[in-house]
Every structure is written in structure tokens, then in C-alpha cells.
MOPAC internal coordinates of N, CA, C and O (Angstrom, degrees):
PM7 1SCF
backbone

  N    0.0000 0     0.00 0     0.00 0    0    0    0
  C    1.4444 1     0.00 0     0.00 0    1    0    0
  C    1.4970 1   110.15 1     0.00 0    2    1    0
  O    1.2310 1   120.02 1   -70.59 1    3    2    1
  N    1.2775 1   117.56 1   109.41 1    3    2    1
  C    1.4604 1   120.74 1  -178.70 1    5    3    2
  C    1.5096 1   111.29 1  -103.95 1    6    5    3
  O    1.2310 1   120.92 1   -38.02 1    7    6    5
  N    1.3053 1   115.84 1   141.98 1    7    6    5
  C    1.4404 1   119.83 1   178.19 1    9    7    6
  C    1.5147 1   109.54 1  -100.03 1   10    9    7
  O    1.2310 1   120.43 1   -47.14 1   11   10    9
  N    1.3004 1   116.78 1   132.86 1   11   10    9
  C    1.4549 1   123.16 1   175.24 1   13   11   10
  C    1.4977 1   110.09 1   -85.58 1   14   13   11
  O    1.2310 1   120.85 1    -3.50 1   15   14   13
  N    1.3336 1   115.98 1   176.50 1   15   14   13
  C    1.4814 1   118.97 1  -178.76 1   17   15   14
  C    1.5323 1   111.97 1   -62.84 1   18   17   15
  O    1.2310 1   120.18 1   146.16 1   19   18   17
  N    1.3122 1   117.26 1   -33.84 1   19   18   17
  C    1.4481 1   118.29 1  -177.69 1   21   19   18
  C    1.5225 1   110.29 1   -67.18 1   22   21   19
  O    1.2310 1   120.83 1   138.67 1   23   22   21
  N    1.3273 1   116.01 1   -41.33 1   23   22   21
  C    1.4971 1   119.15 1  -179.04 1   25   23   22
  C    1.5226 1   110.12 1   -65.68 1   26   25   23
  O    1.2310 1   120.32 1   140.39 1   27   26   25
  N    1.3254 1   116.99 1   -39.61 1   27   26   25
  C    1.4885 1   121.54 1  -177.39 1   29   27   26
  C    1.5903 1   107.65 1   -65.99 1   30   29   27
  O    1.2310 1   120.94 1   136.19 1   31   30   29
  N    1.3134 1   115.80 1   -43.81 1   31   30   29
  C    1.4643 1   118.69 1   179.51 1   33   31   30
  C    1.5097 1   109.81 1   -63.03 1   34   33   31
  O    1.2310 1   119.29 1   137.70 1   35   34   33
  N    1.3302 1   118.96 1   -42.30 1   35   34   33
  C    1.4491 1   123.03 1   176.71 1   37   35   34
  C    1.5365 1   112.28 1   -57.81 1   38   37   35
  O    1.2310 1   121.42 1   135.69 1   39   38   37
  N    1.3613 1   114.88 1   -44.31 1   39   38   37
  C    1.4617 1   119.41 1   178.89 1   41   39   38
  C    1.4892 1   111.36 1   -63.44 1   42   41   39
  O    1.2310 1   118.04 1   136.81 1   43   42   41
  N    1.3440 1   121.34 1   -43.19 1   43   42   41
  C    1.4106 1   124.49 1   175.48 1   45   43   42
  C    1.5591 1   113.66 1   -60.86 1   46   45   43
  O    1.2310 1   121.19 1   141.02 1   47   46   45
  N    1.2554 1   115.34 1   -38.98 1   47   46   45
  C    1.5247 1   120.21 1   175.80 1   49   47   46
  C    1.4958 1   109.66 1   -62.28 1   50   49   47
  O    1.2310 1   120.00 1   134.39 1   51   50   49
  N    1.3229 1   117.61 1   -45.61 1   51   50   49
  C    1.4650 1   121.02 1   179.02 1   53   51   50
  C    1.5308 1   111.27 1   -62.41 1   54   53   51
  O    1.2310 1   121.03 1   136.65 1   55   54   53
  N    1.3451 1   115.63 1   -43.35 1   55   54   53
  C    1.4651 1   119.03 1   178.27 1   57   55   54
  C    1.5175 1   111.52 1   -60.70 1   58   57   55
  O    1.2310 1   120.67 1   136.61 1   59   58   57
  N    1.2962 1   116.33 1   -43.39 1   59   58   57
  C    1.4638 1   119.64 1  -179.21 1   61   59   58
  C    1.5397 1   109.36 1   -65.22 1   62   61   59
  O    1.2310 1   119.05 1   138.67 1   63   62   61
  N    1.3331 1   119.41 1   -41.33 1   63   62   61
  C    1.4308 1   122.32 1   176.77 1   65   63   62
  C    1.5352 1   112.39 1   -62.28 1   66   65   63
  O    1.2310 1   120.40 1   138.79 1   67   66   65
  N    1.2864 1   116.84 1   -41.21 1   67   66   65
  C    1.4591 1   121.02 1  -176.33 1   69   67   66
  C    1.5249 1   112.86 1   -74.94 1   70   69   67
  O    1.2310 1   120.02 1   137.04 1   71   70   69
  N    1.3271 1   117.58 1   -42.96 1   71   70   69
  C    1.4410 1   120.17 1  -173.68 1   73   71   70
  C    1.5400 1   113.89 1  -107.58 1   74   73   71
  O    1.2310 1   119.24 1   162.19 1   75   74   73
  N    1.2511 1   119.06 1   -17.81 1   75   74   73
  C    1.4955 1   122.58 1  -177.13 1   77   75   74
  C    1.5035 1   109.90 1    85.54 1   78   77   75
  O    1.2310 1   120.68 1   -28.33 1   79   78   77
  N    1.3179 1   116.30 1   151.67 1   79   78   77
  C    1.4344 1   123.07 1  -174.59 1   81   79   78
  C    1.5432 1   110.55 1   -62.22 1   82   81   79
  O    1.2310 1   119.69 1   146.93 1   83   82   81
  N    1.3436 1   118.20 1   -33.07 1   83   82   81
  C    1.4472 1   119.39 1  -175.91 1   85   83   82
  C    1.5247 1   114.59 1   -72.80 1   86   85   83
  O    1.2310 1   119.78 1   157.22 1   87   86   85
  N    1.3155 1   118.02 1   -22.78 1   87   86   85
  C    1.4679 1   121.84 1   178.76 1   89   87   86
  C    1.4877 1   116.09 1   -86.41 1   90   89   87
  O    1.2310 1   119.45 1   164.59 1   91   90   89
  N    1.2755 1   118.65 1   -15.41 1   91   90   89
  C    1.4873 1   122.66 1  -177.71 1   93   91   90
  C    1.5507 1   111.98 1   -60.36 1   94   93   91
  O    1.2310 1   118.81 1   132.30 1   95   94   93
  N    1.3063 1   119.87 1   -47.70 1   95   94   93
  C    1.5123 1   118.30 1  -179.91 1   97   95   94
  C    1.5662 1   110.14 1   -61.50 1   98   97   95
  O    1.2310 1   121.48 1   142.39 1   99   98   97
  N    1.3476 1   114.78 1   -37.61 1   99   98   97
  C    1.4897 1   119.41 1   178.22 1  101   99   98
  C    1.4984 1   110.85 1   -62.40 1  102  101   99
  O    1.2310 1   120.67 1   134.17 1  103  102  101
  N    1.3505 1   116.32 1   -45.83 1  103  102  101
  C    1.4663 1   121.78 1  -179.58 1  105  103  102
  C    1.5526 1   109.26 1   -62.47 1  106  105  103
  O    1.2310 1   120.29 1   135.95 1  107  106  105
  N    1.3232 1   117.05 1   -44.05 1  107  106  105
  C    1.4695 1   123.51 1   178.42 1  109  107  106
  C    1.5094 1   111.49 1   -58.11 1  110  109  107
  O    1.2310 1   120.69 1   134.79 1  111  110  109
  N    1.3334 1   116.28 1   -45.21 1  111  110  109
  C    1.4915 1   120.93 1   177.95 1  113  111  110
  C    1.5527 1   111.58 1   -63.54 1  114  113  111
  O    1.2310 1   121.38 1   137.45 1  115  114  113
  N    1.3085 1   114.96 1   -42.55 1  115  114  113
  C    1.4520 1   116.85 1   177.23 1  117  115  114
  C    1.4940 1   113.91 1   -63.50 1  118  117  115
  O    1.2310 1   121.11 1   139.57 1  119  118  117
  N    1.3485 1   115.48 1   -40.43 1  119  118  117
  C    1.4275 1   118.48 1   179.12 1  121  119  118
  C    1.5055 1   110.64 1   -65.75 1  122  121  119
  O    1.2310 1   120.37 1   140.62 1  123  122  121
  N    1.3399 1   116.90 1   -39.38 1  123  122  121
  C    1.5004 1   120.96 1   178.00 1  125  123  122
  C    1.4919 1   111.78 1   -62.64 1  126  125  123
  O    1.2310 1   120.59 1   137.41 1  127  126  125
  N    1.3545 1   116.47 1   -42.59 1  127  126  125
  C    1.4494 1   120.17 1   179.72 1  129  127  126
  C    1.5230 1   111.94 1   -63.54 1  130  129  127
  O    1.2310 1   121.45 1   136.90 1  131  130  129
  N    1.3035 1   114.83 1   -43.10 1  131  130  129
  C    1.4697 1   119.93 1  -179.10 1  133  131  130
  C    1.5275 1   110.87 1   -64.69 1  134  133  131
  O    1.2310 1   121.00 1   137.87 1  135  134  133
  N    1.3196 1   115.69 1   -42.13 1  135  134  133
  C    1.4674 1   120.54 1   177.39 1  137  135  134
  C    1.5349 1   109.20 1   -62.06 1  138  137  135
  O    1.2310 1   120.08 1   135.88 1  139  138  137
  N    1.2867 1   117.45 1   -44.12 1  139  138  137
  C    1.4507 1   122.04 1  -178.28 1  141  139  138
  C    1.5502 1   111.25 1   -64.88 1  142  141  139
  O    1.2310 1   120.66 1   137.86 1  143  142  141
  N    1.3065 1   116.34 1   -42.14 1  143  142  141
  C    1.4561 1   119.87 1   176.75 1  145  143  142
  C    1.5147 1   111.66 1   -62.58 1  146  145  143
  O    1.2310 1   120.74 1   137.69 1  147  146  145
  N    1.3298 1   116.19 1   -42.31 1  147  146  145
  C    1.4667 1   119.86 1   178.47 1  149  147  146
  C    1.5240 1   110.53 1   -59.42 1  150  149  147
  O    1.2310 1   120.63 1   130.57 1  151  150  149
  N    1.3393 1   116.41 1   -49.43 1  151  150  149
  C    1.4527 1   121.90 1  -178.39 1  153  151  150
  C    1.5227 1   110.51 1   -60.37 1  154  153  151
  O    1.2310 1   121.18 1   138.27 1  155  154  153
  N    1.3693 1   115.36 1   -41.73 1  155  154  153
  C    1.4541 1   119.90 1   179.91 1  157  155  154
  C    1.5005 1   112.15 1   -63.45 1  158  157  155
  O    1.2310 1   119.19 1   138.03 1  159  158  157
  N    1.3361 1   119.14 1   -41.97 1  159  158  157
  C    1.4034 1   123.70 1   177.69 1  161  159  158
  C    1.5559 1   112.20 1   -65.83 1  162  161  159
  O    1.2310 1   121.31 1   138.42 1  163  162  161
  N    1.3043 1   115.10 1   -41.58 1  163  162  161
  C    1.4448 1   119.49 1   175.00 1  165  163  162
  C    1.4946 1   114.17 1   -58.95 1  166  165  163
  O    1.2310 1   122.76 1   133.83 1  167  166  165
  N    1.3745 1   112.32 1   -46.17 1  167  166  165
  C    1.4756 1   119.25 1   177.65 1  169  167  166
  C    1.5248 1   111.81 1   -58.84 1  170  169  167
  O    1.2310 1   120.03 1   136.05 1  171  170  169
  N    1.3361 1   117.55 1   -43.95 1  171  170  169
  C    1.4329 1   121.55 1  -178.24 1  173  171  170
  C    1.5269 1   111.54 1   -62.89 1  174  173  171
  O    1.2310 1   121.64 1   138.53 1  175  174  173
  N    1.3493 1   114.46 1   -41.47 1  175  174  173
  C    1.4986 1   116.90 1   179.17 1  177  175  174
  C    1.5328 1   111.45 1   -65.60 1  178  177  175
  O    1.2310 1   120.79 1   140.80 1  179  178  177
  N    1.3473 1   116.10 1   -39.20 1  179  178  177
  C    1.4807 1   121.78 1  -179.14 1  181  179  178
  C    1.5366 1   107.06 1   -65.20 1  182  181  179
  O    1.2310 1   120.56 1   137.73 1  183  182  181
  N    1.3068 1   116.54 1   -42.27 1  183  182  181
  C    1.4985 1   118.08 1   179.51 1  185  183  182
  C    1.5048 1   112.19 1   -65.35 1  186  185  183
  O    1.2310 1   119.85 1   139.47 1  187  186  185
  N    1.3489 1   117.90 1   -40.53 1  187  186  185
  C    1.4523 1   120.94 1   177.58 1  189  187  186
  C    1.5048 1   112.15 1   -64.30 1  190  189  187
  O    1.2310 1   120.40 1   135.88 1  191  190  189
  N    1.3176 1   116.84 1   -44.12 1  191  190  189
  C    1.4653 1   120.46 1   177.33 1  193  191  190
  C    1.5307 1   111.42 1   -61.75 1  194  193  191
  O    1.2310 1   120.16 1   137.27 1  195  194  193
  N    1.3326 1   117.31 1   -42.73 1  195  194  193
  C    1.4554 1   118.41 1   179.59 1  197  195  194
  C    1.5921 1   111.19 1   -67.38 1  198  197  195
  O    1.2310 1   120.82 1   143.98 1  199  198  197
  N    1.2968 1   116.04 1   -36.02 1  199  198  197
  C    1.4785 1   119.30 1   176.38 1  201  199  198
  C    1.5304 1   109.45 1   -64.19 1  202  201  199
  O    1.2310 1   118.89 1   139.98 1  203  202  201
  N    1.2642 1   119.72 1   -40.02 1  203  202  201
  C    1.4488 1   122.33 1  -179.92 1  205  203  202
  C    1.5471 1   109.30 1   -71.42 1  206  205  203
  O    1.2310 1   119.45 1   143.16 1  207  206  205
  N    1.2999 1   118.65 1   -36.84 1  207  206  205
  C    1.4640 1   120.90 1  -176.13 1  209  207  206
  C    1.5155 1   112.27 1   -74.75 1  210  209  207
  O    1.2310 1   118.34 1   154.60 1  211  210  209
  N    1.3127 1   120.76 1   -25.40 1  211  210  209
  C    1.4385 1   122.07 1  -177.22 1  213  211  210
  C    1.5239 1   110.25 1   -62.39 1  214  213  211
  O    1.2310 1   117.90 1   127.70 1  215  214  213
  N    1.3721 1   121.60 1   -52.30 1  215  214  213
  C    1.4582 1   118.78 1  -179.05 1  217  215  214
  C    1.5679 1   111.04 1   -61.95 1  218  217  215
  O    1.2310 1   121.16 1   146.91 1  219  218  217
  N    1.3508 1   115.39 1   -33.09 1  219  218  217
  C    1.4961 1   115.47 1   179.20 1  221  219  218
  C    1.5345 1   111.08 1   -59.83 1  222  221  219
  O    1.2310 1   121.21 1   136.58 1  223  222  221
  N    1.3137 1   115.29 1   -43.42 1  223  222  221
  C    1.4754 1   118.93 1   179.57 1  225  223  222
  C    1.4576 1   113.05 1   -70.01 1  226  225  223
  O    1.2310 1   118.92 1   147.80 1  227  226  225
  N    1.3156 1   119.67 1   -32.20 1  227  226  225
  C    1.4464 1   125.73 1  -177.75 1  229  227  226
  C    1.5344 1   111.16 1   -84.94 1  230  229  227
  O    1.2310 1   120.73 1   157.85 1  231  230  229
  N    1.3786 1   116.20 1   -22.15 1  231  230  229
  C    1.4379 1   119.51 1  -178.13 1  233  231  230
  C    1.5402 1   114.32 1    84.23 1  234  233  231
  O    1.2310 1   121.24 1  -168.35 1  235  234  233
  N    1.2911 1   115.23 1    11.65 1  235  234  233
  C    1.5177 1   119.82 1  -176.09 1  237  235  234
  C    1.5538 1   110.04 1   -92.60 1  238  237  235
  O    1.2310 1   122.84 1   -33.39 1  239  238  237
  N    1.3208 1   112.16 1   146.61 1  239  238  237
  C    1.4923 1   120.81 1   174.68 1  241  239  238
  C    1.5486 1   112.96 1    37.54 1  242  241  239
  O    1.2310 1   121.73 1  -122.58 1  243  242  241
  N    1.2939 1   114.30 1    57.42 1  243  242  241
  C    1.4403 1   121.54 1  -175.78 1  245  243  242
  C    1.5165 1   112.49 1   -63.20 1  246  245  243
  O    1.2310 1   119.43 1   139.87 1  247  246  245
  N    1.3195 1   118.69 1   -40.13 1  247  246  245
  C    1.4730 1   123.02 1  -179.39 1  249  247  246
  C    1.5087 1   111.44 1   -63.23 1  250  249  247
  O    1.2310 1   119.93 1   130.56 1  251  250  249
  N    1.3156 1   117.74 1   -49.44 1  251  250  249
  C    1.4501 1   123.01 1  -179.76 1  253  251  250
  C    1.5387 1   110.79 1   -61.09 1  254  253  251
  O    1.2310 1   120.28 1   135.19 1  255  254  253
  N    1.2955 1   117.06 1   -44.81 1  255  254  253
  C    1.4627 1   125.09 1   178.92 1  257  255  254
  C    1.5210 1   108.51 1   -62.98 1  258  257  255
  O    1.2310 1   120.90 1   134.22 1  259  258  257
  N    1.3232 1   115.88 1   -45.78 1  259  258  257
  C    1.4714 1   120.73 1  -176.69 1  261  259  258
  C    1.5701 1   109.49 1   -59.86 1  262  261  259
  O    1.2310 1   121.70 1   135.93 1  263  262  261
  N    1.3103 1   114.36 1   -44.07 1  263  262  261
  C    1.4897 1   117.74 1  -179.42 1  265  263  262
  C    1.5134 1   112.19 1   -65.68 1  266  265  263
  O    1.2310 1   120.82 1   144.17 1  267  266  265
  N    1.3793 1   116.04 1   -35.83 1  267  266  265
  C    1.4414 1   119.94 1   175.90 1  269  267  266
  C    1.5132 1   111.95 1   -63.87 1  270  269  267
  O    1.2310 1   121.13 1   137.46 1  271  270  269
  N    1.3193 1   115.44 1   -42.54 1  271  270  269
  C    1.4392 1   121.01 1  -179.74 1  273  271  270
  C    1.5461 1   109.12 1   -63.62 1  274  273  271
  O    1.2310 1   120.43 1   133.41 1  275  274  273
  N    1.3116 1   116.78 1   -46.59 1  275  274  273
  C    1.4315 1   117.98 1  -177.95 1  277  275  274
  C    1.5101 1   111.35 1   -66.77 1  278  277  275
  O    1.2310 1   119.37 1   143.95 1  279  278  277
  N    1.3292 1   118.81 1   -36.05 1  279  278  277
  C    1.4826 1   121.48 1   177.13 1  281  279  278
  C    1.5497 1   109.57 1   -62.10 1  282  281  279
  O    1.2310 1   121.92 1   133.33 1  283  282  281
  N    1.3413 1   113.92 1   -46.67 1  283  282  281
  C    1.4595 1   117.51 1  -178.48 1  285  283  282
  C    1.4842 1   111.83 1   -61.92 1  286  285  283
  O    1.2310 1   120.78 1   138.51 1  287  286  285
  N    1.3569 1   116.12 1   -41.49 1  287  286  285
  C    1.4577 1   120.65 1   177.79 1  289  287  286
  C    1.5219 1   111.47 1   -61.19 1  290  289  287
  O    1.2310 1   120.56 1   132.39 1  291  290  289
  N    1.2832 1   116.53 1   -47.61 1  291  290  289
  C    1.4850 1   121.16 1   177.88 1  293  291  290
  C    1.5049 1   111.21 1   -60.16 1  294  293  291
  O    1.2310 1   119.49 1   140.02 1  295  294  293
  N    1.3386 1   118.58 1   -39.98 1  295  294  293
  C    1.4906 1   120.48 1   178.56 1  297  295  294
  C    1.5151 1   110.03 1   -63.46 1  298  297  295
  O    1.2310 1   119.17 1   151.23 1  299  298  297
  N    1.3196 1   119.19 1   -28.77 1  299  298  297
  C    1.4574 1   122.21 1   179.05 1  301  299  298
  C    1.4977 1   113.05 1   -89.30 1  302  301  299
  O    1.2310 1   120.67 1   178.58 1  303  302  301
  N    1.3240 1   116.32 1    -1.42 1  303  302  301
  C    1.4699 1   119.40 1   177.60 1  305  303  302
  C    1.4912 1   113.26 1    84.71 1  306  305  303
  O    1.2310 1   119.57 1  -155.50 1  307  306  305
  N    1.3282 1   118.42 1    24.50 1  307  306  305
  C    1.4759 1   122.90 1  -179.75 1  309  307  306
  C    1.5468 1   107.55 1   -99.77 1  310  309  307
  O    1.2310 1   121.21 1   -47.00 1  311  310  309
  N    1.3341 1   115.29 1   133.00 1  311  310  309
  C    1.4860 1   122.83 1   178.57 1  313  311  310
  C    1.5626 1   105.25 1   -69.15 1  314  313  311
  O    1.2310 1   121.39 1   -46.57 1  315  314  313
  N    1.3371 1   114.94 1   133.43 1  315  314  313
  C    1.4766 1   119.16 1  -176.50 1  317  315  314
  C    1.5139 1   113.28 1  -107.99 1  318  317  315
  O    1.2310 1   120.37 1   168.44 1  319  318  317
  N    1.3224 1   116.89 1   -11.56 1  319  318  317
  C    1.4558 1   116.49 1  -175.38 1  321  319  318
  C    1.5060 1   115.03 1   -64.86 1  322  321  319
  O    1.2310 1   120.06 1   -47.85 1  323  322  321
  N    1.2699 1   117.48 1   132.15 1  323  322  321
  C    1.4425 1   125.78 1   175.20 1  325  323  322
  C    1.5618 1   113.79 1    70.00 1  326  325  323
  O    1.2310 1   120.40 1  -162.20 1  327  326  325
  N    1.3330 1   116.84 1    17.80 1  327  326  325
  C    1.4744 1   118.71 1  -178.82 1  329  327  326
  C    1.5667 1   107.23 1  -113.93 1  330  329  327
  O    1.2310 1   122.64 1   -35.90 1  331  330  329
  N    1.3485 1   112.54 1   144.10 1  331  330  329
  C    1.4418 1   118.79 1   175.74 1  333  331  330
  C    1.4872 1   110.93 1   -76.91 1  334  333  331
  O    1.2310 1   120.56 1   -12.10 1  335  334  333
  N    1.3269 1   116.54 1   167.90 1  335  334  333
  C    1.4467 1   121.27 1   179.90 1  337  335  334
  C    1.5539 1   110.87 1   -62.99 1  338  337  335
  O    1.2310 1   121.77 1   141.77 1  339  338  337
  N    1.3227 1   114.21 1   -38.23 1  339  338  337
  C    1.4539 1   119.36 1   178.99 1  341  339  338
  C    1.5485 1   112.65 1   -62.62 1  342  341  339
  O    1.2310 1   122.45 1   139.47 1  343  342  341
  N    1.3618 1   112.92 1   -40.53 1  343  342  341
  C    1.4677 1   116.95 1   178.86 1  345  343  342
  C    1.5402 1   110.13 1   -67.62 1  346  345  343
  O    1.2310 1   121.16 1   139.25 1  347  346  345
  N    1.3136 1   115.40 1   -40.75 1  347  346  345
  C    1.4806 1   119.07 1   178.73 1  349  347  346
  C    1.5340 1   109.79 1   -64.13 1  350  349  347
  O    1.2310 1   119.51 1   138.38 1  351  350  349
  N    1.2883 1   118.53 1   -41.62 1  351  350  349
  C    1.4746 1   121.23 1  -178.68 1  353  351  350
  C    1.5634 1   108.88 1   -64.31 1  354  353  351
  O    1.2310 1   120.70 1   142.48 1  355  354  353
  N    1.3467 1   116.26 1   -37.52 1  355  354  353
  C    1.4720 1   118.88 1   178.54 1  357  355  354
  C    1.5075 1   110.17 1   -64.93 1  358  357  355
  O    1.2310 1   120.44 1   137.10 1  359  358  357
  N    1.3503 1   116.77 1   -42.90 1  359  358  357
  C    1.4686 1   119.66 1   178.66 1  361  359  358
  C    1.5512 1   111.92 1   -66.07 1  362  361  359
  O    1.2310 1   121.68 1   141.05 1  363  362  361
  N    1.2938 1   114.39 1   -38.95 1  363  362  361
  C    1.4956 1   117.92 1   178.67 1  365  363  362
  C    1.4931 1   110.46 1   -62.94 1  366  365  363
  O    1.2310 1   120.56 1   137.36 1  367  366  365
  N    1.3134 1   116.54 1   -42.64 1  367  366  365
  C    1.4715 1   120.00 1   179.07 1  369  367  366
  C    1.4896 1   111.42 1   -64.39 1  370  369  367
  O    1.2310 1   120.36 1   136.81 1  371  370  369
  N    1.3936 1   116.92 1   -43.19 1  371  370  369
  C    1.4519 1   118.56 1   177.25 1  373  371  370
  C    1.5068 1   112.07 1   -62.56 1  374  373  371
  O    1.2310 1   119.97 1   138.57 1  375  374  373
  N    1.2775 1   117.65 1   -41.43 1  375  374  373
  C    1.4811 1   120.99 1  -179.33 1  377  375  374
  C    1.5642 1   111.48 1   -67.02 1  378  377  375
  O    1.2310 1   120.92 1   144.39 1  379  378  377
  N    1.3228 1   115.85 1   -35.61 1  379  378  377
  C    1.5072 1   118.55 1  -179.02 1  381  379  378
  C    1.5262 1   110.48 1   -74.03 1  382  381  379
  O    1.2310 1   119.72 1   156.80 1  383  382  381
  N    1.3535 1   118.13 1   -23.20 1  383  382  381
  C    1.4867 1   119.23 1   176.95 1  385  383  382
  C    1.4893 1   113.15 1   -75.69 1  386  385  383
  O    1.2310 1   120.50 1   158.18 1  387  386  385
  N    1.3410 1   116.64 1   -21.82 1  387  386  385
  C    1.4716 1   119.23 1  -176.10 1  389  387  386
  C    1.5040 1   112.61 1   -72.78 1  390  389  387
  O    1.2310 1   120.10 1   180.00 1  391  390  389

């Protein structure tokens, strides 16, 4: 669904009528901050997942990495019993994308 210039202008007019011209910059700042926080959180999760995945691929410090993976899964409310680290990583990634 694409919006043409007429639809966008109509949306802006409705926003101005609802919130007033003085509130629009404040709303835009709030929206920008929220978007920035979301991207920052997503980036942090991706970095943490890649940091955990590196030792798995390299075969280094498997026990320490395994406990980190299990702790992260438990923090996200994922059942860890009887699951491999790879299965837990997959579930963590699926949960973080939601």
C-alpha cells in the first residue's frame, strides 16, 4: 500500500488538527528517540549473540559459553532442558526478532 502526496498531506493536516502545530516537533523527537532506542537494543542483542556464537564455531571455552547461552535462554523464558546450545541459540534469535 503506497501513499501518494495527497494522502500524506491529508495525514499531516489531521495530525496538526489533533495535536496542534506546537506539539508536532515534540512528537517527532519522541518518535526519533524511541526508534533510536529500539535500534540500539537490537544492535546490542545481535552483538551479544555473535559474541556467544564465535566460541561455538571455534570450539573454545565451550562450558563457559554453554552456561551463558543457557542463562540468556532462561532470562528470555525459554526452557533449556534437553536442548543443545545450537537449538537454544536458534530459539533466542527467534525470540529476539519478535
